[in-house]
PQR file of N, CA, C, O and H, with PARSE charges and radii, in Angstrom:
ATOM      1  N   MET A   1       4.697  11.388   8.792 -0.4000 1.5000
ATOM      2  CA  MET A   1       4.607  10.638   7.549 -0.0000 2.0000
ATOM      3  C   MET A   1       5.672   9.542   7.553  0.5500 1.7000
ATOM      4  O   MET A   1       6.854   9.815   7.758 -0.5500 1.4000
ATOM      5  N   LEU A   2       5.251   8.324   7.330 -0.4000 1.5000
ATOM      6  CA  LEU A   2       6.175   7.197   7.289 -0.0000 2.0000
ATOM      7  C   LEU A   2       6.928   7.175   5.964  0.5500 1.7000
ATOM      8  O   LEU A   2       6.432   7.639   4.937 -0.5500 1.4000
ATOM      9  H   LEU A   2       4.290   8.101   7.164  0.4000 1.0000
ATOM     10  N   ASN A   3       8.136   6.626   6.015 -0.4000 1.5000
ATOM     11  CA  ASN A   3       8.848   6.474   4.755 -0.0000 2.0000
ATOM     12  C   ASN A   3       8.360   5.216   4.038  0.5500 1.7000
ATOM     13  O   ASN A   3       7.517   4.488   4.563 -0.5500 1.4000
ATOM     14  H   ASN A   3       8.539   6.249   6.849  0.4000 1.0000
ATOM     15  N   VAL A   4       8.873   4.965   2.873 -0.4000 1.5000
ATOM     16  CA  VAL A   4       8.390   3.884   2.021 -0.0000 2.0000
ATOM     17  C   VAL A   4       8.568   2.524   2.688  0.5500 1.7000
ATOM     18  O   VAL A   4       7.695   1.664   2.567 -0.5500 1.4000
ATOM     19  H   VAL A   4       9.557   5.556   2.446  0.4000 1.0000
ATOM     20  N   THR A   5       9.661   2.318   3.375 -0.4000 1.5000
ATOM     21  CA  THR A   5       9.924   1.030   4.016 -0.0000 2.0000
ATOM     22  C   THR A   5       8.837   0.687   5.017  0.5500 1.7000
ATOM     23  O   THR A   5       8.340  -0.440   5.021 -0.5500 1.4000
ATOM     24  H   THR A   5      10.369   3.016   3.473  0.4000 1.0000
ATOM     25  N   TYR A   6       8.462   1.618   5.851 -0.4000 1.5000
ATOM     26  CA  TYR A   6       7.469   1.343   6.877 -0.0000 2.0000
ATOM     27  C   TYR A   6       6.059   1.283   6.306  0.5500 1.7000
ATOM     28  O   TYR A   6       5.209   0.567   6.836 -0.5500 1.4000
ATOM     29  H   TYR A   6       8.865   2.533   5.847  0.4000 1.0000
ATOM     30  N   GLU A   7       5.802   2.020   5.241 -0.4000 1.5000
ATOM     31  CA  GLU A   7       4.522   1.878   4.538 -0.0000 2.0000
ATOM     32  C   GLU A   7       4.412   0.463   3.971  0.5500 1.7000
ATOM     33  O   GLU A   7       3.342  -0.146   4.004 -0.5500 1.4000
ATOM     34  H   GLU A   7       6.493   2.601   4.811  0.4000 1.0000
ATOM     35  N   PHE A   8       5.519  -0.051   3.454 -0.4000 1.5000
ATOM     36  CA  PHE A   8       5.547  -1.405   2.920 -0.0000 2.0000
ATOM     37  C   PHE A   8       5.286  -2.424   4.030  0.5500 1.7000
ATOM     38  O   PHE A   8       4.565  -3.398   3.813 -0.5500 1.4000
ATOM     39  H   PHE A   8       6.388   0.443   3.427  0.4000 1.0000
ATOM     40  N   PHE A   9       5.870  -2.210   5.227 -0.4000 1.5000
ATOM     41  CA  PHE A   9       5.604  -3.089   6.374 -0.0000 2.0000
ATOM     42  C   PHE A   9       4.111  -3.137   6.680  0.5500 1.7000
ATOM     43  O   PHE A   9       3.558  -4.215   6.900 -0.5500 1.4000
ATOM     44  H   PHE A   9       6.456  -1.419   5.403  0.4000 1.0000
ATOM     45  N   LEU A  10       3.461  -1.983   6.695 -0.4000 1.5000
ATOM     46  CA  LEU A  10       2.027  -1.942   6.990 -0.0000 2.0000
ATOM     47  C   LEU A  10       1.222  -2.687   5.934  0.5500 1.7000
ATOM     48  O   LEU A  10       0.289  -3.420   6.264 -0.5500 1.4000
ATOM     49  H   LEU A  10       3.910  -1.108   6.517  0.4000 1.0000
ATOM     50  N   LYS A  11       1.572  -2.505   4.686 -0.4000 1.5000
ATOM     51  CA  LYS A  11       0.864  -3.203   3.604 -0.0000 2.0000
ATOM     52  C   LYS A  11       1.055  -4.713   3.711  0.5500 1.7000
ATOM     53  O   LYS A  11       0.111  -5.473   3.494 -0.5500 1.4000
ATOM     54  H   LYS A  11       2.329  -1.910   4.417  0.4000 1.0000
ATOM     55  N   ARG A  12       2.274  -5.153   4.045 -0.4000 1.5000
ATOM     56  CA  ARG A  12       2.521  -6.589   4.190 -0.0000 2.0000
ATOM     57  C   ARG A  12       1.732  -7.177   5.347  0.5500 1.7000
ATOM     58  O   ARG A  12       1.176  -8.269   5.227 -0.5500 1.4000
ATOM     59  H   ARG A  12       3.041  -4.535   4.221  0.4000 1.0000
ATOM     60  N   ILE A  13       1.678  -6.465   6.469 -0.4000 1.5000
ATOM     61  CA  ILE A  13       0.922  -6.959   7.621 -0.0000 2.0000
ATOM     62  C   ILE A  13      -0.547  -7.132   7.258  0.5500 1.7000
ATOM     63  O   ILE A  13      -1.154  -8.150   7.589 -0.5500 1.4000
ATOM     64  H   ILE A  13       2.129  -5.578   6.567  0.4000 1.0000
ATOM     65  N   LYS A  14      -1.115  -6.150   6.585 -0.4000 1.5000
ATOM     66  CA  LYS A  14      -2.519  -6.244   6.186 -0.0000 2.0000
ATOM     67  C   LYS A  14      -2.739  -7.381   5.198  0.5500 1.7000
ATOM     68  O   LYS A  14      -3.751  -8.078   5.267 -0.5500 1.4000
ATOM     69  H   LYS A  14      -0.622  -5.323   6.316  0.4000 1.0000
ATOM     70  N   PHE A  15      -1.802  -7.569   4.282 -0.4000 1.5000
ATOM     71  CA  PHE A  15      -1.896  -8.669   3.323 -0.0000 2.0000
ATOM     72  C   PHE A  15      -1.847 -10.012   4.037  0.5500 1.7000
ATOM     73  O   PHE A  15      -2.656 -10.891   3.743 -0.5500 1.4000
ATOM     74  H   PHE A  15      -0.980  -7.003   4.225  0.4000 1.0000
ATOM     75  N   TYR A  16      -0.913 -10.189   4.970 -0.4000 1.5000
ATOM     76  CA  TYR A  16      -0.798 -11.448   5.702 -0.0000 2.0000
ATOM     77  C   TYR A  16      -2.034 -11.710   6.546  0.5500 1.7000
ATOM     78  O   TYR A  16      -2.465 -12.857   6.669 -0.5500 1.4000
ATOM     79  H   TYR A  16      -0.256  -9.475   5.209  0.4000 1.0000
ATOM     80  N   LYS A  17      -2.611 -10.666   7.128 -0.4000 1.5000
ATOM     81  CA  LYS A  17      -3.847 -10.832   7.911 -0.0000 2.0000
ATOM     82  C   LYS A  17      -4.973 -11.351   7.020  0.5500 1.7000
ATOM     83  O   LYS A  17      -5.730 -12.233   7.424 -0.5500 1.4000
ATOM     84  H   LYS A  17      -2.260  -9.735   7.028  0.4000 1.0000
ATOM     85  N   ARG A  18      -5.085 -10.801   5.802 -0.4000 1.5000
ATOM     86  CA  ARG A  18      -6.127 -11.276   4.884 -0.0000 2.0000
ATOM     87  C   ARG A  18      -5.899 -12.739   4.527  0.5500 1.7000
ATOM     88  O   ARG A  18      -6.852 -13.517   4.483 -0.5500 1.4000
ATOM     89  H   ARG A  18      -4.470 -10.084   5.473  0.4000 1.0000
ATOM     90  N   LEU A  19      -4.655 -13.125   4.271 -0.4000 1.5000
ATOM     91  CA  LEU A  19      -4.365 -14.517   3.952 -0.0000 2.0000
ATOM     92  C   LEU A  19      -4.677 -15.434   5.125  0.5500 1.7000
ATOM     93  O   LEU A  19      -5.195 -16.534   4.934 -0.5500 1.4000
ATOM     94  H   LEU A  19      -3.881 -12.493   4.307  0.4000 1.0000
ATOM     95  N   PHE A  20      -4.370 -14.993   6.317 -0.4000 1.5000
ATOM     96  CA  PHE A  20      -4.583 -15.801   7.511 -0.0000 2.0000
ATOM     97  C   PHE A  20      -6.069 -16.104   7.713  0.5500 1.7000
ATOM     98  O   PHE A  20      -6.426 -17.209   8.121 -0.5500 1.4000
ATOM     99  H   PHE A  20      -3.949 -14.099   6.472  0.4000 1.0000
ATOM    100  N   PHE A  21      -6.926 -15.140   7.432 -0.4000 1.5000
ATOM    101  CA  PHE A  21      -8.348 -15.332   7.675 -0.0000 2.0000
ATOM    102  C   PHE A  21      -9.101 -15.934   6.492  0.5500 1.7000
ATOM    103  O   PHE A  21     -10.292 -16.219   6.609 -0.5500 1.4000
ATOM    104  H   PHE A  21      -6.636 -14.242   7.100  0.4000 1.0000
ATOM    105  N   LYS A  22      -8.442 -16.131   5.372 -0.4000 1.5000
ATOM    106  CA  LYS A  22      -9.075 -16.812   4.238 -0.0000 2.0000
ATOM    107  C   LYS A  22      -8.996 -18.314   4.459  0.5500 1.7000
ATOM    108  O   LYS A  22      -8.173 -18.799   5.236 -0.5500 1.4000
ATOM    109  H   LYS A  22      -7.474 -15.899   5.276  0.4000 1.0000
ATOM    110  N   SER A  23      -9.842 -19.024   3.782 -0.4000 1.5000
ATOM    111  CA  SER A  23      -9.755 -20.475   3.835 -0.0000 2.0000
ATOM    112  C   SER A  23      -9.292 -20.978   2.473  0.5500 1.7000
ATOM    113  O   SER A  23      -9.367 -20.266   1.472 -0.5500 1.4000
ATOM    114  H   SER A  23     -10.510 -18.629   3.151  0.4000 1.0000
ATOM    115  N   GLY A  24      -8.827 -22.182   2.456 -0.4000 1.5000
ATOM    116  CA  GLY A  24      -8.442 -22.783   1.192 -0.0000 2.0000
ATOM    117  C   GLY A  24      -6.954 -22.711   0.913  0.5500 1.7000
ATOM    118  O   GLY A  24      -6.120 -22.691   1.818 -0.5500 1.4000
ATOM    119  H   GLY A  24      -8.766 -22.761   3.269  0.4000 1.0000
ATOM    120  N   PHE A  25      -6.657 -22.672  -0.370 -0.4000 1.5000
ATOM    121  CA  PHE A  25      -5.287 -22.786  -0.851 -0.0000 2.0000
ATOM    122  C   PHE A  25      -4.375 -21.676  -0.330  0.5500 1.7000
ATOM    123  O   PHE A  25      -3.263 -21.953   0.118 -0.5500 1.4000
ATOM    124  H   PHE A  25      -7.335 -22.689  -1.106  0.4000 1.0000
ATOM    125  N   MET A  26      -4.832 -20.428  -0.384 -0.4000 1.5000
ATOM    126  CA  MET A  26      -3.981 -19.310   0.042 -0.0000 2.0000
ATOM    127  C   MET A  26      -3.683 -19.364   1.538  0.5500 1.7000
ATOM    128  O   MET A  26      -2.597 -18.984   1.974 -0.5500 1.4000
ATOM    129  H   MET A  26      -5.736 -20.203  -0.748  0.4000 1.0000
ATOM    130  N   HIS A  27      -4.641 -19.831   2.312 -0.4000 1.5000
ATOM    131  CA  HIS A  27      -4.423 -20.003   3.747 -0.0000 2.0000
ATOM    132  C   HIS A  27      -3.324 -21.045   3.981  0.5500 1.7000
ATOM    133  O   HIS A  27      -2.461 -20.862   4.839 -0.5500 1.4000
ATOM    134  H   HIS A  27      -5.524 -20.139   1.958  0.4000 1.0000
ATOM    135  N   ASN A  28      -3.361 -22.124   3.222 -0.4000 1.5000
ATOM    136  CA  ASN A  28      -2.336 -23.163   3.337 -0.0000 2.0000
ATOM    137  C   ASN A  28      -0.962 -22.654   2.914  0.5500 1.7000
ATOM    138  O   ASN A  28       0.046 -22.992   3.534 -0.5500 1.4000
ATOM    139  H   ASN A  28      -4.062 -22.273   2.525  0.4000 1.0000
ATOM    140  N   ILE A  29      -0.921 -21.852   1.871 -0.4000 1.5000
ATOM    141  CA  ILE A  29       0.345 -21.258   1.432 -0.0000 2.0000
ATOM    142  C   ILE A  29       0.907 -20.357   2.516  0.5500 1.7000
ATOM    143  O   ILE A  29       2.111 -20.361   2.774 -0.5500 1.4000
ATOM    144  H   ILE A  29      -1.740 -21.577   1.367  0.4000 1.0000
ATOM    145  N   PHE A  30       0.027 -19.578   3.156 -0.4000 1.5000
ATOM    146  CA  PHE A  30       0.472 -18.711   4.243 -0.0000 2.0000
ATOM    147  C   PHE A  30       1.112 -19.532   5.360  0.5500 1.7000
ATOM    148  O   PHE A  30       2.200 -19.198   5.829 -0.5500 1.4000
ATOM    149  H   PHE A  30      -0.951 -19.575   2.947  0.4000 1.0000
ATOM    150  N   TRP A  31       0.445 -20.603   5.787 -0.4000 1.5000
ATOM    151  CA  TRP A  31       0.989 -21.425   6.875 -0.0000 2.0000
ATOM    152  C   TRP A  31       2.306 -22.090   6.481  0.5500 1.7000
ATOM    153  O   TRP A  31       3.213 -22.201   7.305 -0.5500 1.4000
ATOM    154  H   TRP A  31      -0.439 -20.874   5.405  0.4000 1.0000
ATOM    155  N   ALA A  32       2.417 -22.526   5.244 -0.4000 1.5000
ATOM    156  CA  ALA A  32       3.670 -23.127   4.782 -0.0000 2.0000
ATOM    157  C   ALA A  32       4.800 -22.108   4.833  0.5500 1.7000
ATOM    158  O   ALA A  32       5.915 -22.430   5.243 -0.5500 1.4000
ATOM    159  H   ALA A  32       1.680 -22.436   4.574  0.4000 1.0000
ATOM    160  N   ALA A  33       4.512 -20.882   4.419 -0.4000 1.5000
ATOM    161  CA  ALA A  33       5.534 -19.825   4.453 -0.0000 2.0000
ATOM    162  C   ALA A  33       5.866 -19.445   5.889  0.5500 1.7000
ATOM    163  O   ALA A  33       7.026 -19.182   6.204 -0.5500 1.4000
ATOM    164  H   ALA A  33       3.606 -20.620   4.086  0.4000 1.0000
ATOM    165  N   LEU A  34       4.867 -19.413   6.761 -0.4000 1.5000
ATOM    166  CA  LEU A  34       5.102 -19.054   8.156 -0.0000 2.0000
ATOM    167  C   LEU A  34       5.983 -20.082   8.853  0.5500 1.7000
ATOM    168  O   LEU A  34       6.847 -19.727   9.655 -0.5500 1.4000
ATOM    169  H   LEU A  34       3.924 -19.627   6.505  0.4000 1.0000
ATOM    170  N   LEU A  35       5.764 -21.336   8.550 -0.4000 1.5000
ATOM    171  CA  LEU A  35       6.524 -22.400   9.202 -0.0000 2.0000
ATOM    172  C   LEU A  35       7.892 -22.634   8.573  0.5500 1.7000
ATOM    173  O   LEU A  35       8.725 -23.336   9.145 -0.5500 1.4000
ATOM    174  H   LEU A  35       5.062 -21.624   7.899  0.4000 1.0000
ATOM    175  N   SER A  36       8.124 -22.061   7.418 -0.4000 1.5000
ATOM    176  CA  SER A  36       9.424 -22.239   6.762 -0.0000 2.0000
ATOM    177  C   SER A  36      10.457 -21.293   7.374  0.5500 1.7000
ATOM    178  O   SER A  36      10.129 -20.438   8.197 -0.5500 1.4000
ATOM    179  H   SER A  36       7.447 -21.491   6.953  0.4000 1.0000
ATOM    180  N   ASP A  37      11.679 -21.462   6.964 -0.4000 1.5000
ATOM    181  CA  ASP A  37      12.757 -20.600   7.440 -0.0000 2.0000
ATOM    182  C   ASP A  37      12.732 -19.227   6.768  0.5500 1.7000
ATOM    183  O   ASP A  37      13.486 -18.336   7.159 -0.5500 1.4000
ATOM    184  H   ASP A  37      11.946 -22.156   6.295  0.4000 1.0000
ATOM    185  N   ASN A  38      11.887 -19.052   5.778 -0.4000 1.5000
ATOM    186  CA  ASN A  38      11.834 -17.803   5.024 -0.0000 2.0000
ATOM    187  C   ASN A  38      10.800 -16.820   5.545  0.5500 1.7000
ATOM    188  O   ASN A  38      10.564 -15.793   4.909 -0.5500 1.4000
ATOM    189  H   ASN A  38      11.275 -19.777   5.460  0.4000 1.0000
ATOM    190  N   SER A  39      10.178 -17.102   6.679 -0.4000 1.5000
ATOM    191  CA  SER A  39       9.148 -16.192   7.190 -0.0000 2.0000
ATOM    192  C   SER A  39       9.795 -14.906   7.707  0.5500 1.7000
ATOM    193  O   SER A  39      10.969 -14.891   8.077 -0.5500 1.4000
ATOM    194  H   SER A  39      10.370 -17.937   7.196  0.4000 1.0000
ATOM    195  N   ASP A  40       9.012 -13.837   7.726 -0.4000 1.5000
ATOM    196  CA  ASP A  40       9.527 -12.555   8.194 -0.0000 2.0000
ATOM    197  C   ASP A  40       8.756 -12.078   9.428  0.5500 1.7000
ATOM    198  O   ASP A  40       7.791 -12.715   9.850 -0.5500 1.4000
ATOM    199  H   ASP A  40       8.058 -13.849   7.426  0.4000 1.0000
ATOM    200  N   ASP A  41       9.182 -10.975   9.988 -0.4000 1.5000
ATOM    201  CA  ASP A  41       8.552 -10.440  11.203 -0.0000 2.0000
ATOM    202  C   ASP A  41       7.093 -10.065  10.980  0.5500 1.7000
ATOM    203  O   ASP A  41       6.275 -10.169  11.894 -0.5500 1.4000
ATOM    204  H   ASP A  41       9.966 -10.458   9.645  0.4000 1.0000
ATOM    205  N   CYS A  42       6.773  -9.639   9.795 -0.4000 1.5000
ATOM    206  CA  CYS A  42       5.401  -9.208   9.517 -0.0000 2.0000
ATOM    207  C   CYS A  42       4.424 -10.378   9.563  0.5500 1.7000
ATOM    208  O   CYS A  42       3.247 -10.185   9.867 -0.5500 1.4000
ATOM    209  H   CYS A  42       7.438  -9.554   9.052  0.4000 1.0000
ATOM    210  N   MET A  43       4.889 -11.576   9.268 -0.4000 1.5000
ATOM    211  CA  MET A  43       4.002 -12.734   9.297 -0.0000 2.0000
ATOM    212  C   MET A  43       3.509 -13.031  10.710  0.5500 1.7000
ATOM    213  O   MET A  43       2.367 -13.457  10.889 -0.5500 1.4000
ATOM    214  H   MET A  43       5.846 -11.733   9.021  0.4000 1.0000
ATOM    215  N   SER A  44       4.342 -12.816  11.696 -0.4000 1.5000
ATOM    216  CA  SER A  44       3.921 -13.092  13.069 -0.0000 2.0000
ATOM    217  C   SER A  44       2.899 -12.081  13.560  0.5500 1.7000
ATOM    218  O   SER A  44       2.282 -12.287  14.605 -0.5500 1.4000
ATOM    219  H   SER A  44       5.269 -12.470  11.551  0.4000 1.0000
ATOM    220  N   ALA A  45       2.709 -10.994  12.824 -0.4000 1.5000
ATOM    221  CA  ALA A  45       1.744  -9.966  13.213 -0.0000 2.0000
ATOM    222  C   ALA A  45       0.307 -10.447  13.086  0.5500 1.7000
ATOM    223  O   ALA A  45      -0.597  -9.790  13.600 -0.5500 1.4000
ATOM    224  H   ALA A  45       3.210 -10.827  11.975  0.4000 1.0000
ATOM    225  N   VAL A  46       0.067 -11.568  12.418 -0.4000 1.5000
ATOM    226  CA  VAL A  46      -1.310 -12.054  12.296 -0.0000 2.0000
ATOM    227  C   VAL A  46      -1.863 -12.519  13.635  0.5500 1.7000
ATOM    228  O   VAL A  46      -3.077 -12.653  13.788 -0.5500 1.4000
ATOM    229  H   VAL A  46       0.802 -12.102  12.000  0.4000 1.0000
ATOM    230  N   PHE A  47      -1.001 -12.765  14.593 -0.4000 1.5000
ATOM    231  CA  PHE A  47      -1.435 -13.281  15.881 -0.0000 2.0000
ATOM    232  C   PHE A  47      -1.718 -12.183  16.897  0.5500 1.7000
ATOM    233  O   PHE A  47      -2.084 -12.475  18.035 -0.5500 1.4000
ATOM    234  H   PHE A  47      -0.015 -12.657  14.468  0.4000 1.0000
ATOM    235  N   ILE A  48      -1.557 -10.936  16.505 -0.4000 1.5000
ATOM    236  CA  ILE A  48      -1.896  -9.811  17.382 -0.0000 2.0000
ATOM    237  C   ILE A  48      -2.914  -8.934  16.651  0.5500 1.7000
ATOM    238  O   ILE A  48      -2.996  -8.983  15.424 -0.5500 1.4000
ATOM    239  H   ILE A  48      -1.260 -10.698  15.580  0.4000 1.0000
ATOM    240  N   PRO A  49      -3.686  -8.138  17.384 -0.5600 1.5000
ATOM    241  CA  PRO A  49      -4.659  -7.270  16.708  0.2800 2.0000
ATOM    242  C   PRO A  49      -3.980  -6.292  15.749  0.5500 1.7000
ATOM    243  O   PRO A  49      -2.833  -5.899  15.961 -0.5500 1.4000
ATOM    244  N   LEU A  50      -4.690  -5.908  14.703 -0.4000 1.5000
ATOM    245  CA  LEU A  50      -4.132  -5.041  13.678 -0.0000 2.0000
ATOM    246  C   LEU A  50      -3.694  -3.699  14.243  0.5500 1.7000
ATOM    247  O   LEU A  50      -2.679  -3.152  13.813 -0.5500 1.4000
ATOM    248  H   LEU A  50      -5.622  -6.228  14.530  0.4000 1.0000
ATOM    249  N   ASP A  51      -4.435  -3.165  15.191 -0.4000 1.5000
ATOM    250  CA  ASP A  51      -4.038  -1.867  15.753 -0.0000 2.0000
ATOM    251  C   ASP A  51      -2.722  -1.963  16.517  0.5500 1.7000
ATOM    252  O   ASP A  51      -1.928  -1.022  16.500 -0.5500 1.4000
ATOM    253  H   ASP A  51      -5.260  -3.609  15.541  0.4000 1.0000
ATOM    254  N   LYS A  52      -2.484  -3.083  17.183 -0.4000 1.5000
ATOM    255  CA  LYS A  52      -1.210  -3.283  17.889 -0.0000 2.0000
ATOM    256  C   LYS A  52      -0.069  -3.469  16.887  0.5500 1.7000
ATOM    257  O   LYS A  52       1.030  -2.953  17.095 -0.5500 1.4000
ATOM    258  H   LYS A  52      -3.129  -3.847  17.197  0.4000 1.0000
ATOM    259  N   ALA A  53      -0.322  -4.197  15.812 -0.4000 1.5000
ATOM    260  CA  ALA A  53       0.701  -4.388  14.781 -0.0000 2.0000
ATOM    261  C   ALA A  53       1.068  -3.059  14.132  0.5500 1.7000
ATOM    262  O   ALA A  53       2.240  -2.782  13.880 -0.5500 1.4000
ATOM    263  H   ALA A  53      -1.214  -4.616  15.643  0.4000 1.0000
ATOM    264  N   THR A  54       0.056  -2.243  13.867 -0.4000 1.5000
ATOM    265  CA  THR A  54       0.295  -0.915  13.291 -0.0000 2.0000
ATOM    266  C   THR A  54       1.081  -0.049  14.259  0.5500 1.7000
ATOM    267  O   THR A  54       2.002   0.664  13.860 -0.5500 1.4000
ATOM    268  H   THR A  54      -0.896  -2.468  14.072  0.4000 1.0000
ATOM    269  N   GLU A  55       0.718  -0.113  15.521 -0.4000 1.5000
ATOM    270  CA  GLU A  55       1.445   0.652  16.543 -0.0000 2.0000
ATOM    271  C   GLU A  55       2.909   0.229  16.602  0.5500 1.7000
ATOM    272  O   GLU A  55       3.791   1.074  16.759 -0.5500 1.4000
ATOM    273  H   GLU A  55      -0.030  -0.693  15.845  0.4000 1.0000
ATOM    274  N   ASN A  56       3.173  -1.065  16.480 -0.4000 1.5000
ATOM    275  CA  ASN A  56       4.561  -1.556  16.484 -0.0000 2.0000
ATOM    276  C   ASN A  56       5.353  -0.999  15.312  0.5500 1.7000
ATOM    277  O   ASN A  56       6.525  -0.654  15.462 -0.5500 1.4000
ATOM    278  H   ASN A  56       2.456  -1.751  16.353  0.4000 1.0000
ATOM    279  N   VAL A  57       4.724  -0.909  14.147 -0.4000 1.5000
ATOM    280  CA  VAL A  57       5.407  -0.349  12.974 -0.0000 2.0000
ATOM    281  C   VAL A  57       5.717   1.126  13.207  0.5500 1.7000
ATOM    282  O   VAL A  57       6.812   1.593  12.894 -0.5500 1.4000
ATOM    283  H   VAL A  57       3.772  -1.189  14.024  0.4000 1.0000
ATOM    284  N   TYR A  58       4.750   1.859  13.758 -0.4000 1.5000
ATOM    285  CA  TYR A  58       4.994   3.280  14.045 -0.0000 2.0000
ATOM    286  C   TYR A  58       6.094   3.451  15.078  0.5500 1.7000
ATOM    287  O   TYR A  58       6.900   4.375  14.965 -0.5500 1.4000
ATOM    288  H   TYR A  58       3.860   1.480  14.012  0.4000 1.0000
ATOM    289  N   LEU A  59       6.147   2.588  16.077 -0.4000 1.5000
ATOM    290  CA  LEU A  59       7.216   2.674  17.078 -0.0000 2.0000
ATOM    291  C   LEU A  59       8.581   2.374  16.467  0.5500 1.7000
ATOM    292  O   LEU A  59       9.575   3.019  16.800 -0.5500 1.4000
ATOM    293  H   LEU A  59       5.493   1.838  16.168  0.4000 1.0000
ATOM    294  N   ARG A  60       8.620   1.388  15.568 -0.4000 1.5000
ATOM    295  CA  ARG A  60       9.884   1.091  14.889 -0.0000 2.0000
ATOM    296  C   ARG A  60      10.343   2.282  14.058  0.5500 1.7000
ATOM    297  O   ARG A  60      11.529   2.611  14.030 -0.5500 1.4000
ATOM    298  H   ARG A  60       7.812   0.864  15.298  0.4000 1.0000
ATOM    299  N   PHE A  61       9.392   2.928  13.378 -0.4000 1.5000
ATOM    300  CA  PHE A  61       9.729   4.113  12.595 -0.0000 2.0000
ATOM    301  C   PHE A  61      10.211   5.238  13.497  0.5500 1.7000
ATOM    302  O   PHE A  61      11.184   5.917  13.167 -0.5500 1.4000
ATOM    303  H   PHE A  61       8.428   2.661  13.400  0.4000 1.0000
ATOM    304  N   TYR A  62       9.553   5.445  14.622 -0.4000 1.5000
ATOM    305  CA  TYR A  62       9.956   6.498  15.571 -0.0000 2.0000
ATOM    306  C   TYR A  62      11.386   6.263  16.058  0.5500 1.7000
ATOM    307  O   TYR A  62      12.193   7.190  16.118 -0.5500 1.4000
ATOM    308  H   TYR A  62       8.763   4.894  14.890  0.4000 1.0000
ATOM    309  N   LYS A  63      11.687   5.006  16.406 -0.4000 1.5000
ATOM    310  CA  LYS A  63      13.048   4.683  16.851 -0.0000 2.0000
ATOM    311  C   LYS A  63      14.066   4.908  15.733  0.5500 1.7000
ATOM    312  O   LYS A  63      15.177   5.379  15.973 -0.5500 1.4000
ATOM    313  H   LYS A  63      11.031   4.253  16.357  0.4000 1.0000
ATOM    314  N   TYR A  64      13.669   4.563  14.511 -0.4000 1.5000
ATOM    315  CA  TYR A  64      14.542   4.755  13.350 -0.0000 2.0000
ATOM    316  C   TYR A  64      14.874   6.248  13.161  0.5500 1.7000
ATOM    317  O   TYR A  64      16.013   6.605  12.862 -0.5500 1.4000
ATOM    318  H   TYR A  64      12.766   4.180  14.316  0.4000 1.0000
ATOM    319  N   VAL A  65      13.881   7.092  13.338 -0.4000 1.5000
ATOM    320  CA  VAL A  65      14.078   8.522  13.116 -0.0000 2.0000
ATOM    321  C   VAL A  65      14.839   9.180  14.263  0.5500 1.7000
ATOM    322  O   VAL A  65      15.722  10.003  14.024 -0.5500 1.4000
ATOM    323  H   VAL A  65      12.955   6.802  13.581  0.4000 1.0000
ATOM    324  N   TYR A  66      14.511   8.830  15.496 -0.4000 1.5000
ATOM    325  CA  TYR A  66      15.037   9.574  16.646 -0.0000 2.0000
ATOM    326  C   TYR A  66      16.181   8.892  17.374  0.5500 1.7000
ATOM    327  O   TYR A  66      16.724   9.468  18.317 -0.5500 1.4000
ATOM    328  H   TYR A  66      13.793   8.161  15.690  0.4000 1.0000
ATOM    329  N   ASP A  67      16.561   7.712  16.982 -0.4000 1.5000
ATOM    330  CA  ASP A  67      17.736   7.071  17.621 -0.0000 2.0000
ATOM    331  C   ASP A  67      18.956   7.135  16.753  0.5500 1.7000
ATOM    332  O   ASP A  67      20.017   6.646  17.142 -0.5500 1.4000
ATOM    333  H   ASP A  67      16.120   7.244  16.216  0.4000 1.0000
TER
END
């Protein structure tokens, strides 16, 4: 079971993926945020498949717990 922080990471990745594949205003907002200095690690997850992004979150959680 993931803790709240990593559950939040998964939700953000899924949200960013939805924004990336939409057209129009929200897609433009996503790109503006991605290109700004305020972007986060989850935003770059739109460029990899969702299963790989999810796996990365689980690996980060595993390292957090066992390291």
